[in-house]
C-alpha positions as CSV (number, residue, x, y, z in Angstrom):
1,X,17.4,1.5,29.6
2,X,16.8,3.0,26.0
3,X,13.2,3.5,25.0
4,X,12.0,1.0,22.4
5,X,11.0,2.2,19.0
6,X,7.3,1.3,18.3
7,X,6.2,-0.1,15.0
8,X,3.0,1.8,15.2
9,X,4.8,5.1,15.5
10,X,7.1,4.2,12.7
11,X,4.1,3.4,10.5
12,X,2.5,6.7,11.2
13,X,5.7,8.6,10.4
14,X,6.1,6.7,7.1
15,X,2.5,7.4,6.1
16,X,2.8,11.1,7.0
17,X,6.1,11.4,5.1
18,X,4.8,9.6,2.0
19,X,1.9,12.1,1.9
20,X,4.2,15.1,2.4
21,X,6.6,14.0,-0.3
22,X,3.8,13.2,-2.8
23,X,2.0,16.5,-2.1
24,X,4.9,19.0,-1.7
25,X,7.9,17.2,-3.0
26,X,11.1,16.2,-1.2
27,X,12.7,19.7,-1.2
28,X,9.6,21.5,0.3
29,X,8.5,18.8,2.8
30,X,9.5,19.7,6.3
31,X,10.2,17.2,9.1
32,X,8.4,19.3,11.6
33,X,5.2,19.1,9.5
34,X,5.6,15.4,9.0
35,X,6.1,14.9,12.8
36,X,3.0,16.9,13.5
37,X,0.9,14.9,11.0
38,X,2.2,11.7,12.5
39,X,1.4,13.0,16.0
40,X,4.9,12.7,17.3
41,X,7.4,15.3,18.6
42,X,10.0,16.4,16.0
43,X,12.7,15.2,18.4
44,X,11.1,11.8,18.6
45,X,10.9,11.5,14.8
46,X,14.7,11.8,14.7
47,X,14.9,8.7,16.9
48,X,13.3,6.8,14.1
49,X,15.0,8.5,11.1
50,X,18.2,10.5,11.5
51,X,17.5,12.8,8.6
52,X,15.0,13.7,5.9
53,X,17.1,11.8,3.4
54,X,16.9,8.6,5.6
55,X,13.2,9.1,5.9
56,X,12.8,9.5,2.1
57,X,14.8,6.3,1.5
58,X,12.5,4.4,3.8
59,X,9.4,5.7,2.0
60,X,10.9,5.3,-1.5
61,X,13.3,2.3,-1.5
62,X,15.8,2.3,-4.3
63,X,14.7,-1.2,-5.3
64,X,11.2,0.1,-6.1
65,X,12.7,2.8,-8.3
66,X,14.8,0.2,-10.1
67,X,11.7,-1.9,-10.6
68,X,9.8,1.0,-12.1
69,X,12.5,1.6,-14.7
70,X,12.8,-2.1,-15.4
71,X,9.0,-2.5,-16.1
72,X,9.0,0.6,-18.3
73,X,11.9,-0.7,-20.4
74,X,10.1,-4.1,-20.7
75,X,6.9,-2.4,-21.7
76,X,8.6,-0.2,-24.4
77,X,10.7,-3.1,-25.8
78,X,7.5,-5.2,-26.2
79,X,6.1,-2.6,-28.6
80,X,8.9,-3.5,-31.1
81,X,7.4,-7.0,-31.3
82,X,3.9,-5.8,-32.1
83,X,2.4,-5.3,-35.6
84,X,-0.3,-3.0,-34.2
85,X,0.6,-1.0,-31.1
86,X,-3.0,-0.3,-30.3
87,X,-3.2,-3.9,-29.2
88,X,-0.6,-3.3,-26.5
89,X,-3.0,-2.1,-23.9
90,X,-3.8,-3.6,-20.5
91,X,-5.6,-6.9,-20.8
92,X,-3.9,-7.6,-24.1
93,X,-0.3,-7.2,-23.1
94,X,1.5,-8.9,-20.2
95,X,4.0,-6.0,-20.0
96,X,1.3,-3.4,-19.9
97,X,-0.5,-5.4,-17.2
98,X,2.6,-5.7,-15.1
99,X,3.4,-1.9,-15.4
100,X,-0.2,-0.9,-14.6
101,X,-0.4,-3.3,-11.6
102,X,2.8,-1.7,-10.3
103,X,1.5,1.8,-10.7
104,X,-1.6,0.9,-8.8
105,X,0.2,-1.0,-6.0
106,X,3.0,1.6,-5.6
107,X,0.8,4.6,-6.4
108,X,2.2,7.1,-3.9
109,X,5.8,6.1,-4.5
110,X,5.4,6.5,-8.3
111,X,3.9,10.0,-7.8
112,X,6.9,10.9,-5.6
113,X,9.5,9.4,-8.1
114,X,7.9,11.2,-11.1
115,X,6.9,14.5,-9.5
116,X,8.3,14.9,-6.0
117,X,11.9,13.6,-5.9
118,X,13.7,16.8,-6.9
119,X,16.8,17.3,-4.7
120,X,16.3,13.9,-3.2
121,X,18.7,10.9,-3.5
122,X,16.5,9.7,-6.4
123,X,16.1,13.0,-8.2
124,X,17.7,11.3,-11.3
125,X,14.9,8.8,-11.8
126,X,12.4,11.0,-13.7
127,X,15.0,12.4,-16.1
128,X,16.5,8.9,-16.5
129,X,13.1,7.4,-17.4
130,X,12.4,10.2,-19.9
131,X,15.9,9.8,-21.5
132,X,15.5,6.0,-21.6
133,X,12.1,6.3,-23.3
134,X,13.5,8.8,-25.8
135,X,16.5,6.5,-26.5
136,X,14.3,3.4,-27.1
137,X,11.9,5.3,-29.3
138,X,14.7,6.8,-31.4
139,X,16.3,3.3,-31.7
140,X,13.0,1.8,-32.8
141,X,12.5,4.6,-35.4
142,X,16.0,4.1,-36.7
143,X,15.5,0.3,-37.0
144,X,12.3,0.9,-39.0
145,X,13.9,3.2,-41.6
146,X,17.7,3.3,-41.2
147,X,18.1,5.3,-44.4
148,X,15.6,8.0,-43.3
149,X,18.1,10.1,-41.4
150,X,16.6,13.4,-42.4
151,X,13.1,12.3,-41.7
152,X,13.6,11.0,-38.3
153,X,11.7,12.5,-35.4
154,X,14.0,15.0,-33.6
155,X,15.1,13.7,-30.2
156,X,13.9,17.0,-28.5
157,X,10.3,16.2,-29.8
158,X,10.5,12.7,-28.3
159,X,11.9,14.0,-25.0
160,X,9.0,16.5,-24.7
161,X,6.5,13.8,-25.6
162,X,7.8,11.5,-22.8
163,X,8.0,14.4,-20.4
164,X,4.3,14.8,-21.0
165,X,3.9,11.1,-20.5
166,X,5.5,11.3,-17.0
167,X,3.2,14.2,-16.2
168,X,0.1,12.2,-17.4
169,X,1.0,9.2,-15.2
170,X,1.2,11.5,-12.2
171,X,-2.0,13.3,-13.1
172,X,-4.0,10.1,-13.3
173,X,-2.6,8.6,-10.1
174,X,-3.3,11.9,-8.2
175,X,-6.8,12.2,-9.6
176,X,-8.1,8.7,-8.8
177,X,-8.0,6.5,-5.7
178,X,-10.2,3.7,-7.1
179,X,-8.4,1.0,-8.9
180,X,-11.0,0.6,-11.6
181,X,-10.9,4.4,-12.3
182,X,-7.1,4.3,-12.6
183,X,-7.3,1.4,-15.0
184,X,-9.9,3.1,-17.2
185,X,-7.9,6.3,-17.3
186,X,-4.7,4.6,-18.4
187,X,-6.6,2.5,-21.0
188,X,-7.9,5.8,-22.5
189,X,-4.5,7.4,-22.4
190,X,-2.8,4.4,-23.9
191,X,-5.3,4.2,-26.8
192,X,-4.4,7.8,-27.7
193,X,-0.7,7.6,-27.0
194,X,0.1,4.3,-28.7
195,X,-1.7,5.2,-32.0
196,X,0.0,8.6,-32.1
197,X,3.5,7.2,-31.3
198,X,3.3,4.4,-33.8
199,X,2.3,6.9,-36.6
200,X,5.0,9.3,-35.5
201,X,7.8,6.7,-35.4
202,X,6.9,4.7,-38.5
203,X,5.4,7.2,-41.0
204,X,7.7,8.3,-43.9
């Protein structure tokens, strides 16, 4: 009679894997280390997850990655409807609230997607988010001044700014465990970022 898989063991494996992927990244995380941290034999881990890729997909579901991208798009598109971007912070913007709540609720998964998914099945998510933010910002700037072709912000500048944004999201989520601290840090970051972006994209 085959041995039953235990939910408690599965939960320990998932918790250990999430920590390993967030700390070391997918490519450097080793199943033997994950098994040791979960207090199971490596051979027993394979009874629950046939490969590191399968374990990664259990820790970071594709639906969560898709939701992250969707919330970021909604957040950026909302800015085009605001006269003053500095008002688009948490507590004053439903889209900002939804995105921040998601970051807090899915803290470890967001860290993995933005800083630990290289060589994983979701390695494309971070560059896709940066490219999407760059595209939306460039489109906004073009709509504001369609005749200002020579004065537009170069896309490489926007891409670098949003690369730094992804790094800042990870830095905040890694630094703080407490929800109130995370919210305060993002409020401070958004005050700085939104004022700067609005000036950059709209100034002649």
